[in-house]
C-alpha positions in Angstrom: -73.5 63.1 -19.6 -75.7 61.6 -22.4 -73.2 58.8 -22.9 -73.2 58.0 -19.2 -77.1 57.8 -19.2 -76.9 55.5 -22.2 -74.5 53.2 -20.4 -76.7 53.1 -17.3 -79.7 52.2 -19.4 -77.8 49.4 -21.2 -76.7 48.1 -17.8 -80.3 48.1 -16.5 -81.5 46.2 -19.6 -78.7 43.7 -19.7 -80.2 40.2 -20.1 -78.8 37.1 -18.5 -80.0 34.0 -20.4 -79.4 30.3 -19.6 -81.1 27.1 -18.7 -81.6 26.2 -15.0 -80.9 22.9 -13.3 -84.3 21.5 -14.5 -83.8 22.6 -18.1 -86.1 25.7 -17.8 -85.2 28.8 -19.8 -84.2 31.8 -17.7 -84.0 35.3 -19.2 -83.7 38.2 -16.8 -83.0 41.9 -16.7 -81.4 43.7 -13.8 -84.6 45.6 -13.0 -86.7 42.4 -12.9 -84.1 40.8 -10.5 -84.4 43.8 -8.2 -88.1 43.4 -8.1 -88.2 39.6 -7.3 -85.3 39.6 -4.8 -85.6 42.5 -2.2 -81.9 42.5 -1.2 -80.8 43.3 -4.8 -82.4 46.7 -4.6 -79.5 47.8 -2.4 -76.9 46.2 -4.7 -74.9 47.7 -7.5 -75.6 46.7 -11.0 -72.3 44.9 -11.5 -73.0 42.9 -8.3 -76.3 41.9 -9.7 -74.7 40.8 -13.0 -72.1 38.7 -11.1 -74.9 37.2 -9.0 -76.8 36.3 -12.1 -73.7 34.7 -13.6 -73.3 32.7 -10.4 -76.9 31.5 -10.6 -76.3 30.5 -14.2 -73.2 28.5 -13.2 -75.2 26.6 -10.6 -78.3 26.3 -12.7 -80.4 28.3 -10.2 -83.6 30.1 -11.3 -83.9 33.3 -9.4 -87.7 33.5 -10.2 -88.4 30.0 -8.8 -85.5 28.6 -6.7 -84.1 31.6 -4.8 -85.7 32.9 -1.6 -83.4 35.9 -1.2 -79.7 36.8 -1.2 -77.1 37.6 1.4 -73.5 38.8 1.6 -72.9 36.2 4.3 -69.3 36.3 5.5 -68.0 37.8 2.2 -68.6 40.7 -0.1 -70.1 38.4 -2.7 -73.9 38.0 -3.1 -74.9 34.5 -2.1 -78.2 32.8 -3.1 -80.5 31.7 -0.3 -82.5 28.9 -1.8 -86.2 28.2 -1.1 -87.4 25.5 1.3 -86.8 21.9 0.0 -84.8 23.1 -3.0 -81.9 20.8 -2.3 -84.1 17.7 -1.7 -86.4 18.3 -4.7 -83.4 18.6 -7.1 -81.4 15.7 -5.5 -84.3 13.4 -6.3 -83.8 14.2 -10.0 -80.3 12.8 -9.8 -79.8 9.3 -11.3 -77.6 8.1 -8.5 -79.7 9.5 -5.6 -80.8 6.8 -3.2 -82.5 8.7 -0.4 -81.6 10.0 3.0 -82.0 9.7 6.7 -82.0 12.6 9.2 -82.7 13.3 12.8 -81.6 14.9 16.0 -78.6 14.4 18.4 -79.6 14.3 22.0 -77.9 13.9 25.4 -79.8 11.5 27.8 -80.1 11.7 31.5 -77.3 9.2 31.8 -75.0 11.4 29.7 -75.2 9.3 26.6 -75.2 11.0 23.3 -77.6 9.5 20.8 -78.4 10.1 17.2 -82.2 9.5 16.7 -84.0 9.5 13.4 -86.9 12.1 13.3 -87.3 15.1 15.6 -88.6 13.6 18.9 -86.8 14.8 22.0 -87.9 13.6 25.5 -88.4 16.2 28.2 -85.5 14.7 30.2 -83.2 15.0 27.2 -81.0 17.8 25.9 -81.1 18.7 22.2 -77.5 19.0 21.0 -78.1 19.3 17.2 -79.0 17.4 14.1 -77.6 14.8 11.7 -78.2 13.6 8.2 -77.0 10.9 5.7 -77.5 11.1 2.0 -77.1 7.9 0.0 -75.8 7.7 -3.5 -75.5 4.6 -5.7 -71.8 4.7 -6.6 -70.3 7.3 -4.3 -71.5 5.9 -1.0 -73.1 8.0 1.8 -72.5 11.5 2.9 -72.8 12.2 6.6 -73.2 15.5 8.5 -73.9 16.4 12.1 -74.4 20.0 13.3 -74.4 21.7 16.7 -77.5 23.6 17.6 -75.2 26.2 19.3 -73.6 27.1 16.0 -76.8 27.5 14.0 -79.5 28.6 16.4 -80.5 32.0 15.3 -80.9 34.8 17.9 -82.5 38.2 18.1 -80.7 41.5 18.8 -81.1 41.0 22.6 -79.5 37.6 22.5 -82.6 35.5 22.9 -83.5 32.7 20.5 -85.7 33.8 17.6 -89.3 32.4 17.1 -88.7 29.5 14.7 -85.6 28.1 16.6 -87.4 28.6 19.9 -90.6 26.8 18.9 -89.1 24.1 16.6 -85.5 23.6 17.5 -85.4 19.9 16.7 -87.0 20.4 13.2 -84.6 23.3 12.4 -81.5 21.4 13.5 -82.5 18.4 11.3 -83.2 20.7 8.3 -79.8 22.4 8.6 -78.0 19.0 8.8 -79.9 17.7 5.8 -79.1 20.8 3.7 -75.4 20.4 4.4 -75.4 16.7 3.6 -77.1 17.3 0.3 -74.6 20.0 -0.6 -71.8 17.7 0.2 -73.3 14.9 -1.9 -74.0 17.2 -4.8 -71.4 20.0 -5.2 -73.6 21.8 -7.7 -75.5 23.1 -4.7 -72.3 24.6 -3.2 -72.2 28.3 -2.8 -75.7 28.6 -1.5 -77.5 28.8 1.8 -80.9 27.3 2.9 -83.6 29.4 4.6 -82.9 27.7 7.9 -79.2 28.7 7.9 -79.3 32.4 7.5 -81.5 35.4 8.3 -82.8 37.8 5.6 -85.1 40.7 5.5 -87.6 38.6 3.5 -88.7 36.2 6.2 -90.5 36.3 9.6 -87.4 35.4 11.5 -85.5 38.4 10.3 -88.5 40.7 11.0 -88.7 39.2 14.5 -85.0 39.7 15.1 -84.9 43.3 13.8 -88.0 44.8 15.3 -88.9 43.0 18.5 -86.1 44.7 20.4 -87.2 48.2 19.5 -90.8 47.9 20.6 -90.5 50.8 23.0 -89.1 53.1 20.3 -91.9 52.2 18.0 -94.5 52.9 20.7 -92.9 56.2 21.4 -93.0 57.2 17.7 -96.6 56.0 17.2 -97.7 57.8 20.4 -96.0 61.0 19.3 -97.5 60.9 15.8 -100.9 59.9 17.1 -101.0 62.7 19.7 -99.3 65.5 17.8 -102.2 67.9 18.2 -102.4 67.2 21.9 -98.7 67.8 22.3 -98.8 71.1 20.4 -101.5 72.4 22.8 -99.4 71.4 25.8 -96.3 73.0 24.4 -98.1 76.3 24.2 -98.9 76.1 27.9 -95.5 75.0 29.1 -92.0 74.5 27.6 -91.4 71.4 29.8 -93.3 68.3 28.9 -94.0 65.4 31.3 -93.0 62.1 29.6 -96.5 60.8 30.4 -97.9 63.4 28.0 -96.7 61.4 25.1 -99.3 58.7 26.0 -102.2 60.9 27.1 
């Protein structure tokens, strides 16, 4: 038993040390990683170690670059990088020569147009986003994405807040993230915030809790009126549903 406890303590204190993509020193323990990345609290220690090694291989700094983690479509923890991580680091590359990005729309006449920026006329239908990343010697990297594939939805099937209020901006961001990953493979194996929901952003909270409003109200009403209910239970074994809210 004592030996098992010693092994557990060693695992918790295991340090992962390396330099990130910007040359900054990274030295982390498992416990620190659990504190800075909420999803890791539910992960096993060996999963966290593997995640740290993956960050090391990609030059990611969990303290600065990583927004959260997700299992995605696999059982492997995948980093979700913070906003603009790809662009900020692409600009440090010697062969980077900029980008263009925008939206894909269908006009009234049925024409499909790629437009730079995020303007969509009232008469047009937003189909998705596109992006091109330019490099000096390797040419350009082009990506277009469909809004239907990436538009995030809540539990009831309705579009979540960010994609409902800024669909053009979100479509453009997803396309640009993918184009930058294509141009610079070191970014592969990560997601951007716009591409996946986590329990560390407002979109996730919106998706998880908006559809259980009635249950929350019922719980709050029951807790807030416990004394009132106890009195009524003494008078009658049958409670009127309205009593919960009186």
